[in-house]
C-alpha positions as CSV (number, residue, x, y, z in Angstrom):
1,X,112.8,78.4,113.8
2,X,114.8,81.3,112.4
3,X,113.4,80.5,109.0
4,X,109.9,80.8,110.0
5,X,110.6,84.2,111.8
6,X,112.1,85.5,108.6
7,X,109.2,84.3,106.5
8,X,106.8,85.9,109.2
9,X,108.7,89.0,109.1
10,X,109.1,89.3,105.4
11,X,105.5,88.9,104.7
12,X,104.4,91.3,107.5
13,X,106.7,94.1,106.4
14,X,106.0,93.2,102.5
15,X,102.2,93.7,102.9
16,X,102.7,96.7,105.0
17,X,104.8,98.3,102.3
18,X,102.4,96.9,99.6
19,X,99.4,98.9,101.4
20,X,101.2,102.1,101.7
21,X,102.5,101.7,98.0
22,X,99.0,101.3,97.0
23,X,97.6,104.2,98.9
24,X,100.4,106.5,97.3
25,X,100.3,105.4,93.7
26,X,96.8,103.7,93.3
27,X,94.2,104.7,95.8
28,X,95.1,108.5,95.8
29,X,95.2,108.8,92.1
30,X,91.6,107.2,92.0
31,X,90.6,109.6,94.9
32,X,91.9,112.4,93.1
33,X,89.9,111.8,89.9
34,X,86.6,111.7,91.9
35,X,84.7,115.0,92.2
36,X,86.0,117.2,95.0
37,X,83.6,116.3,97.8
38,X,84.2,112.6,96.9
39,X,87.9,112.9,97.0
40,X,88.0,114.7,100.4
41,X,85.4,112.1,101.9
42,X,87.4,109.3,100.7
43,X,90.5,110.5,102.0
44,X,88.8,111.1,105.4
45,X,87.3,107.6,105.4
46,X,90.8,106.0,104.3
47,X,92.3,108.0,107.2
48,X,90.1,106.7,109.8
49,X,90.4,103.1,108.5
50,X,94.1,102.9,107.9
51,X,94.8,105.3,110.9
52,X,93.3,102.7,113.2
53,X,95.3,99.9,111.8
54,X,98.8,101.1,110.6
55,X,100.4,102.1,113.9
56,X,100.2,98.5,115.2
57,X,101.4,97.1,111.8
58,X,104.3,99.5,111.9
59,X,105.2,98.9,115.5
60,X,104.9,95.0,115.0
61,X,107.2,95.2,112.1
62,X,109.8,96.9,113.8
63,X,109.5,94.5,116.7
64,X,109.6,91.6,114.1
65,X,112.8,93.0,112.5
66,X,114.5,93.6,115.9
67,X,113.6,90.0,117.0
68,X,114.9,88.6,113.6
69,X,118.1,90.6,114.1
70,X,118.9,89.4,117.5
71,X,117.9,85.8,116.7
72,X,120.1,85.8,113.7
73,X,122.9,87.9,115.1
74,X,125.6,85.5,114.1
75,X,124.2,84.9,110.6
76,X,125.1,86.8,107.5
77,X,123.1,89.6,106.4
78,X,122.1,90.6,110.0
79,X,123.7,94.1,109.5
80,X,121.4,94.7,106.6
81,X,118.4,93.6,108.8
82,X,119.5,96.1,111.5
83,X,119.5,98.8,108.8
84,X,116.3,97.8,107.7
85,X,115.0,98.0,111.2
86,X,116.5,101.6,111.6
87,X,114.6,102.7,108.4
88,X,111.6,101.3,109.8
89,X,112.2,103.2,113.2
90,X,112.5,106.3,111.0
91,X,109.4,105.7,109.2
92,X,107.5,105.5,112.4
93,X,109.3,108.8,113.8
94,X,108.4,110.5,110.3
95,X,104.9,109.1,110.6
96,X,104.1,110.5,114.2
97,X,105.9,114.0,113.3
98,X,104.8,114.8,110.0
99,X,101.8,112.5,108.7
100,X,99.7,111.7,111.8
101,X,99.0,115.3,112.6
102,X,97.7,116.0,109.1
103,X,95.9,112.6,109.1
104,X,94.1,113.4,112.4
105,X,92.8,116.6,111.1
106,X,91.7,115.5,107.7
107,X,89.9,112.1,109.0
108,X,87.3,114.6,110.8
109,X,86.7,116.6,107.8
110,X,83.6,116.8,105.8
111,X,82.5,118.9,102.9
112,X,80.8,121.3,105.5
113,X,83.6,121.7,108.1
114,X,86.8,121.3,106.1
115,X,89.4,124.1,106.1
116,X,89.9,126.3,103.1
117,X,93.4,124.9,102.7
118,X,92.3,121.2,102.9
119,X,93.7,120.4,99.4
120,X,97.0,121.9,100.2
121,X,97.2,119.7,103.5
122,X,96.2,116.7,101.5
123,X,99.1,117.6,99.1
124,X,101.5,118.2,101.7
125,X,100.7,114.4,103.3
126,X,101.0,113.1,99.9
127,X,104.5,114.5,99.5
128,X,105.6,113.0,103.2
129,X,104.0,109.7,102.1
130,X,105.9,109.4,99.0
131,X,109.1,109.9,101.0
132,X,107.8,107.4,103.5
133,X,107.1,105.0,100.9
134,X,110.6,105.3,99.5
135,X,112.0,104.5,103.0
136,X,109.8,101.5,103.5
137,X,110.8,100.1,100.1
138,X,114.3,100.6,101.0
139,X,113.9,98.9,104.4
140,X,112.3,96.0,102.6
141,X,114.7,95.7,100.0
142,X,117.5,95.5,102.8
143,X,115.3,93.1,104.8
144,X,115.0,90.8,101.7
145,X,118.7,91.0,100.9
146,X,119.6,90.2,104.3
147,X,117.8,86.7,103.8
148,X,119.8,85.7,100.8
């Protein structure tokens, strides 16, 4: 049973990290290469789409890692899983405090109603997102390491 939990947890966290990595290093670069209005419209659509899904994915990943840590408490590597869970919690707090406020504003923007500093706000979101991706990669690395 613990093995199945570890597989489900690793796949869930791994896919989430992959999506966030893709946003940072693939999608945003594609969006930035589009003409100005298209860039902003793509980011707004992405913010609406992923903004609806990611909170549940983040919380379920934290819960899965916590369940794995409790279920495997006496197994080697549990300490690494606990640290991975703590990093996931940091990423959730960081998201709520730093990224979600920007995302909530930007997902409603259109070329007609966006603020003059929309690009600076998008760049700020990107910088925070890079940091979040680094934290998520560290969490995934620790989680996988806890299993071997």
